[in-house]
C-alpha positions as CSV (number, residue, x, y, z in Angstrom):
1,M,-39.3,-128.6,-26.3
2,V,-41.7,-126.4,-28.3
3,V,-42.4,-123.0,-26.9
4,R,-45.8,-121.7,-28.0
5,K,-46.8,-118.1,-28.1
6,N,-49.8,-116.8,-26.3
7,P,-52.7,-116.4,-28.9
8,N,-53.4,-112.9,-27.5
9,E,-49.8,-111.9,-28.2
10,I,-50.1,-113.2,-31.8
11,V,-53.3,-111.3,-32.3
12,A,-51.9,-108.1,-30.9
13,R,-48.8,-108.4,-33.1
14,M,-51.1,-109.0,-36.2
15,D,-53.2,-106.0,-35.3
16,H,-50.0,-103.9,-35.0
17,E,-48.8,-105.1,-38.4
18,R,-52.1,-104.3,-40.0
19,R,-52.0,-100.8,-38.6
20,L,-48.5,-100.2,-40.0
21,I,-49.6,-101.5,-43.4
22,A,-52.7,-99.3,-43.4
23,E,-50.5,-96.2,-42.6
24,E,-48.3,-97.0,-45.6
25,L,-51.0,-97.7,-48.1
26,P,-51.8,-94.1,-49.1
27,E,-48.1,-93.4,-49.9
28,L,-47.8,-96.7,-51.8
29,H,-50.9,-95.8,-53.9
30,R,-49.4,-92.3,-54.7
31,R,-46.0,-93.9,-55.7
32,D,-47.8,-96.5,-57.9
33,A,-49.8,-93.7,-59.6
34,R,-46.5,-91.8,-60.2
35,L,-44.9,-95.0,-61.6
36,Q,-47.9,-95.6,-63.9
37,E,-48.0,-92.0,-65.1
38,A,-44.2,-91.8,-65.8
39,A,-44.2,-95.2,-67.7
40,A,-47.2,-94.1,-69.8
41,E,-45.3,-91.1,-71.3
42,E,-44.8,-91.3,-75.0
43,T,-41.2,-90.3,-74.7
44,L,-37.9,-92.1,-74.9
45,C,-37.8,-92.1,-71.0
46,G,-41.4,-93.5,-70.9
47,H,-40.4,-96.3,-73.3
48,L,-37.3,-97.0,-71.2
49,R,-39.3,-97.1,-68.0
50,R,-41.7,-99.6,-69.6
51,A,-38.8,-101.8,-70.8
52,I,-37.4,-101.8,-67.2
53,H,-40.7,-102.8,-65.8
54,Q,-41.3,-105.5,-68.4
55,S,-37.8,-106.9,-68.0
56,R,-38.8,-108.5,-64.7
57,R,-35.2,-108.1,-63.5
58,P,-34.6,-107.0,-59.9
59,L,-34.2,-103.2,-59.8
60,A,-31.0,-103.6,-57.7
61,D,-29.5,-105.6,-60.5
62,I,-30.4,-103.1,-63.2
63,A,-29.2,-100.2,-61.1
64,A,-25.9,-101.9,-60.4
65,E,-25.4,-102.7,-64.1
66,A,-26.1,-99.1,-65.0
67,G,-23.8,-97.8,-62.3
68,V,-26.4,-95.9,-60.3
69,S,-28.1,-96.5,-56.9
70,T,-31.4,-98.2,-56.6
71,G,-32.8,-94.9,-55.2
72,V,-31.7,-93.0,-58.4
73,L,-33.4,-95.7,-60.5
74,C,-36.6,-95.6,-58.5
75,G,-36.6,-91.8,-58.7
76,F,-36.3,-92.1,-62.5
77,L,-39.0,-94.7,-62.7
78,E,-41.4,-92.5,-60.7
79,G,-40.6,-89.5,-62.9
80,E,-39.2,-87.6,-59.9
81,R,-35.6,-87.6,-61.1
82,T,-33.8,-87.1,-64.4
83,V,-30.7,-89.0,-65.3
84,R,-27.8,-88.1,-67.7
85,S,-27.8,-89.5,-71.2
86,D,-25.0,-91.9,-70.4
87,V,-27.1,-93.4,-67.6
88,L,-30.0,-93.7,-70.0
89,D,-27.7,-95.6,-72.4
90,R,-26.6,-98.0,-69.6
91,L,-30.2,-98.6,-68.4
92,A,-31.2,-99.4,-72.0
93,Q,-28.3,-101.8,-72.3
94,A,-29.2,-103.4,-68.9
95,V,-32.7,-104.3,-70.2
96,A,-31.7,-105.0,-73.8
97,L,-33.8,-102.1,-75.1
98,V,-33.3,-101.5,-78.8
99,V,-34.4,-98.1,-80.1
100,V,-35.6,-98.0,-83.7
101,H,-35.9,-94.6,-85.4
102,K,-38.9,-94.3,-87.7
103,S,-38.5,-92.0,-90.6
């Protein structure tokens, strides 16, 4: 036996979901701007952030391989958190980033 939902219930649920999404959008836009700005830095950290983004690997996998939480990794990617040099090394290894020094 198939139980069908009332179309009014479905529409009400969709309206509720749309409102939730609309409430989240401003913060998502701010976070995206922080991510873009931090990745655009012409620094070692900026290069590492770009390599992480370009790796297309799940952040949870990269974080686990580097021995940090996903929250720490996200904070680093947004430029809101610094990490120790050993963590930078492990993040670079997780995304196979090779640093070449130009003289």
